[in-house]
C-alpha positions in Angstrom: 206.5 195.4 209.0 207.0 195.5 205.3 210.3 196.2 203.7 211.3 198.9 201.2 214.5 196.9 200.3 215.9 197.9 197.0 217.9 194.6 196.8 214.4 193.2 196.6 213.2 195.9 194.1 214.7 195.9 190.6 214.8 199.1 188.6 211.9 199.4 186.1 214.2 199.2 183.1 216.1 196.1 184.1 215.3 192.4 184.1 214.2 191.0 187.5 217.2 189.7 189.4 217.5 185.9 189.8 217.1 184.3 193.2 220.8 183.8 193.3 221.4 187.5 192.7 218.9 188.4 195.4 220.5 186.2 198.0 224.0 187.4 197.1 222.7 190.9 197.7 221.3 189.8 201.0 224.6 188.3 202.1 226.4 191.6 201.1 223.8 193.6 203.0 224.3 191.6 206.1 228.2 191.6 205.9 229.3 194.5 208.1 232.6 196.3 207.4 235.1 197.1 210.2 235.9 200.8 210.6 237.9 200.6 213.9 238.1 198.6 217.1 234.6 197.3 217.7 233.2 199.7 215.1 231.5 198.6 211.9 229.5 200.0 209.0 226.3 198.4 207.7 225.6 198.8 204.0 222.6 200.5 202.6 220.4 198.9 200.0 221.4 199.8 196.5 218.8 202.3 195.2 216.9 201.9 198.5 214.1 204.3 199.3 211.8 205.1 202.2 212.2 203.6 205.7 214.7 200.9 206.4 213.3 197.4 207.0 213.6 196.6 210.7 215.0 193.2 210.1 217.9 194.7 208.2 219.2 196.8 211.1 218.5 194.0 213.6 220.6 191.6 211.5 223.4 194.1 210.9 223.7 194.9 214.6 223.8 191.2 215.4 226.5 190.6 212.8 228.5 193.4 214.3 228.2 191.8 217.8 229.2 188.4 216.4 232.3 189.9 214.7 233.7 190.8 218.2 233.2 187.4 219.7 236.0 185.2 218.3 236.5 182.4 220.9 233.8 180.0 219.6 230.9 181.4 221.6 227.6 181.6 219.6 224.8 184.1 219.9 221.9 182.5 221.8 219.7 185.6 222.4 219.3 189.2 221.4 217.0 192.1 222.6 216.7 195.2 220.5 214.8 198.5 220.7 213.9 200.6 217.7 214.5 204.2 218.6 213.8 206.0 215.3 213.0 204.8 211.8 216.1 204.2 209.8 216.4 205.6 206.3 217.4 203.8 203.2 220.4 205.6 201.6 222.7 206.5 204.5 225.1 203.8 205.7 224.6 202.6 209.3 227.3 203.0 211.9 227.5 200.1 214.4 229.4 200.7 217.6 229.9 197.6 219.8 230.7 197.6 223.5 232.2 194.4 224.9 230.6 194.4 228.4 231.4 190.9 229.4 233.7 188.0 228.4 233.5 185.0 230.6 234.5 181.4 230.3 231.0 180.2 229.1 229.2 183.4 228.3 229.8 186.8 226.7 227.7 189.9 226.3 227.7 192.7 223.7 225.9 196.0 223.3 225.4 197.6 219.9 224.2 201.1 219.0 223.2 201.5 215.4 223.2 205.2 214.2 222.8 207.1 211.0 223.7 210.6 209.8 220.6 212.2 208.4 220.3 214.7 205.5 220.5 217.7 207.9 223.9 216.4 209.2 222.7 215.1 212.6 224.0 211.8 213.8 221.2 209.9 215.6 220.8 206.4 217.0 218.1 204.3 215.4 218.4 201.0 217.4 220.2 199.5 220.3 220.7 195.8 220.7 222.1 193.6 223.4 223.3 190.1 222.5 224.4 187.2 224.7 226.8 184.5 223.6 227.5 181.0 225.0 230.2 178.4 224.4 228.4 175.3 223.0 227.9 172.7 225.6 225.7 169.6 226.4 222.9 170.0 229.0 219.4 169.1 230.1 217.1 169.1 227.1 213.4 169.1 226.4 211.2 170.5 223.6 207.8 171.6 225.1 206.2 172.9 221.9 205.0 170.6 219.1 205.2 172.0 215.6 201.7 173.0 214.4 200.2 170.5 211.9 200.1 172.6 208.8 200.5 171.9 205.0 204.1 171.5 203.8 205.5 174.4 201.7 205.4 172.4 198.5 201.6 172.2 198.8 201.2 175.9 199.1 201.0 178.8 196.7 204.0 181.1 196.6 203.7 184.4 198.4 204.4 186.2 195.1 201.4 184.5 193.5 199.1 185.6 196.3 200.5 189.2 196.2 200.0 189.4 192.4 196.4 188.1 192.8 195.7 190.6 195.5 197.2 193.5 193.6 195.1 192.6 190.5 191.8 192.3 192.5 192.5 195.5 194.5 193.5 197.5 191.4 196.9 198.5 192.9 199.0 200.4 190.4 202.1 202.5 190.2 204.8 202.5 192.9 202.5 200.7 195.3 202.2 197.8 192.9 206.0 197.8 192.3 206.7 197.7 196.0 204.2 194.9 196.6 205.4 192.7 193.8 209.2 193.3 194.2 211.3 190.1 194.0 212.5 189.1 197.5 215.6 187.4 198.8 213.4 185.6 201.3 210.8 183.2 199.8 207.6 182.8 201.9 204.5 180.6 201.7 201.7 181.1 204.1 199.1 178.6 205.3 196.7 181.2 206.5 195.3 184.6 205.4 197.7 187.3 206.5 196.4 190.8 207.6 196.5 192.2 204.1 194.6 189.3 202.4 191.1 190.0 203.8 189.2 192.4 206.0 187.3 189.9 208.1 188.4 189.6 211.8 190.0 186.3 212.5 191.9 184.7 215.4 195.4 186.2 216.0 197.5 183.4 214.7 199.4 182.7 211.4 201.8 180.2 210.0 204.2 180.9 207.2 207.2 178.9 205.8 210.3 180.9 204.8 213.8 180.4 203.5 216.5 182.2 201.6 215.4 182.2 197.9 218.7 180.5 196.9 221.5 178.6 198.7 223.6 180.4 201.3 227.2 179.5 202.2 227.2 176.2 204.0 225.9 176.3 207.6 229.2 174.7 208.8 231.6 177.6 209.4 228.9 180.2 208.6 226.4 179.8 211.5 226.6 183.5 212.3 225.4 184.4 208.8 222.5 181.9 209.0 221.5 183.3 212.4 221.6 186.8 210.9 219.3 185.7 208.0 216.9 184.2 210.5 216.9 187.4 212.5 216.3 189.4 209.3 213.3 187.2 208.3 211.8 187.1 211.8 210.6 190.7 211.3 208.3 189.6 208.5 204.6 188.8 209.3 205.1 189.2 213.0 203.5 192.6 213.9 200.7 191.9 211.4 199.5 189.1 213.6 198.1 191.5 216.2 196.0 193.2 213.4 194.2 190.0 212.5 191.4 190.2 215.1 190.6 193.7 214.0 190.3 193.0 210.2 192.6 195.9 209.5 195.9 196.2 207.5 198.8 198.5 206.9 198.9 197.5 203.3 195.3 198.8 202.8 196.2 202.0 204.5 193.9 201.3 207.5 196.6 201.3 210.2 199.7 203.3 211.3 202.4 201.1 212.9 206.0 200.6 213.7 208.0 198.0 215.6 209.1 199.1 219.1 211.3 196.2 220.1 212.4 192.7 219.0 213.6 189.8 221.1 215.0 186.6 219.6 216.3 183.4 221.3 218.3 181.0 219.2 217.8 177.4 220.5 219.8 175.4 217.9 221.7 176.1 214.6 219.6 175.7 211.5 220.2 176.4 207.8 218.3 179.5 206.8 218.2 178.3 203.1 216.0 175.4 204.0 212.3 175.7 204.8 211.5 176.9 208.3 208.0 177.3 209.7 207.2 180.6 211.5 204.2 180.2 213.8 203.1 183.5 215.2 200.3 184.5 217.6 199.2 187.7 219.4 197.8 187.3 222.9 197.1 191.0 223.5 196.6 194.4 221.9 195.8 197.6 223.7 196.9 201.2 224.4 198.0 201.6 220.8 200.3 198.6 221.0 200.2 195.0 219.7 202.2 192.2 221.4 203.3 189.3 219.2 205.1 186.0 219.7 206.7 183.6 217.2 208.2 180.2 217.1 210.4 178.9 214.3 210.6 175.2 213.5 212.6 173.1 211.1 210.3 171.0 208.8 211.0 167.9 210.9 209.6 169.7 214.0 212.7 170.9 215.9 212.3 174.3 217.6 215.0 176.6 216.2 214.2 180.0 217.7 211.6 181.9 219.7 210.6 185.5 219.0 208.7 188.3 220.8 207.9 191.8 219.6 205.7 194.7 220.6 204.7 197.3 218.0 202.8 200.6 217.9 199.5 200.0 216.2 196.9 202.7 215.6 193.9 203.1 213.4 194.7 205.6 210.7 192.7 208.8 210.9 191.7 210.5 207.6 193.0 209.6 204.2 
């Protein structure tokens, strides 16, 4: 789903932030602050508004889990359920339970909660993450990276968004939201759900990376995993809308992510181009199921993703 991230949205009376400033803001956003034993706080976006981007709370919960595993084990999978829509503005409380610490594997459970304007404290997401000590083992890569144009040969996502906004006559806050600078740079090889209204096969391919360099992968693998987790919520749910020629951005659908699963196969720098190949084998019962595979530009499979989301045709205006 699309983000209302204020770190990606400059105020109207200020100059647009540089890519370096945007990425610095993303690193701050994904750096959780300890508040007690296995308790952390996730920052809110500065001047954030509307519903919190799902990738934000996923990445913050993963970071909280990673902070409690200090013996060299690395996250290899996470499974999350969105319980309620988070709000931009309130901080997010992250409570971690250390359910298992073994010689090779460890497991953590995280509940992300927010205190709403009426004073109630409500969970918005729960996440389970598994960790493993790095080791050698049997190895094969079954999937071959799709043969698609390289990112240097593609137009930027912002160019496409600006062209769409001009053609569609989008103005006001909707235009500001659509054209906000982003900390994640994307370039698509296909037409995404918002680009046209013609039904097409449920598959898409987009390159992504942090818009500016991150701290070196060596010694900061957890941060790079968190950035990949953050970016993995972009474009995914929209894949299930492609066969129907409908889009959230055009106001034709109502939707929300229900869950999100991510498997990390090997470390990869999130500030270098990664190909996100998504497909949707099924929709029905008001839900859409989506899968994703993330590759380095030399064809190594970095991560696999799966997500189901609520997807309904909007009724009325």
